N, C-alpha and C positions, 0 to 999 in steps of 0.2 A: 496765310495769304497764298493763293495759288497764282504763280506767275503766268502771264499770258504767253502764248507760243509765237515765235517769230522765225523767219527763215534764218538759217545759219549765216548766210551772206551779209545780212544787215546787222549782225551782232558784233559787239566790241568787247574786248577783254577789259578788265577793270582800269588798267592804266590808260588805255585809249579813251574809254568813256569819261574818266576824270579829266583828261586833257580837253576833250570835246566840250565838257561842261565848265571848263575853266576853274576847276577845283583840284586840290591835291588828291592823290590816291588815298591818303590817310583820312581826308575829309569824307570821301565817298565811302570808305570802309566804316566810318563812324555813322553816316546816314543809314547804311545797311544795318548796323548793329542796333540803331534806334528804331528801326522799322519804317523809316521814311521812304525808302525805296527797296525794291526787291530785285535781286539778280535772277536771271533766267538760267536754269541748270539744264544742260543737255545730256541726254543719256550717253554713256560711253565716253564723255569728255570731261576732263578735269577743269576746274576753275569756274569763275563766275563771269557771266556775260550780261551785257546790257544792250537794250535797243535804243533807237532814236527817241522814242517817247519818254523813256526813262531819263535820257540826257536832258530833255526839255524840263522834266520834273525836277531834276537836280539843279538846273539853272534857276528855276522858280524858287526852290527852297533857299538857295544861296541869296537871291535877291530879297526875299522876304526877311531872312535873317539879318541881312545888312541894313534893312529898313527899320529894324528894331524889334521884330517879332522874335520870340524865343523859339528854339527848336521844339520845345514842349508844346507851345501854342500852335506851331505849324503842324505838328504831329496830331494833336487833338482835333484841329480843324480839318486837316486833310483826311484823316482816317475816319472821321465822323461821316463823310460822304461815301465811304467804300461799302 
């Protein structure tokens, strides 16, 4: 998966993105590991960054999961449209 480009100013580090999406950092790391969301990697900078669209996607994943959908179902449905 190729992450889209965003301006550096609108990007958040993993802790800030997790807080904005109302999930823990560990939850966000798990979503990344499962391939549900992709961090944006910036040349010459260490760490993972996330944009506002990704934060919205994280919220949607969390809501779907809390509604009874498994992360596997969410991944299969979400990635089928990519």
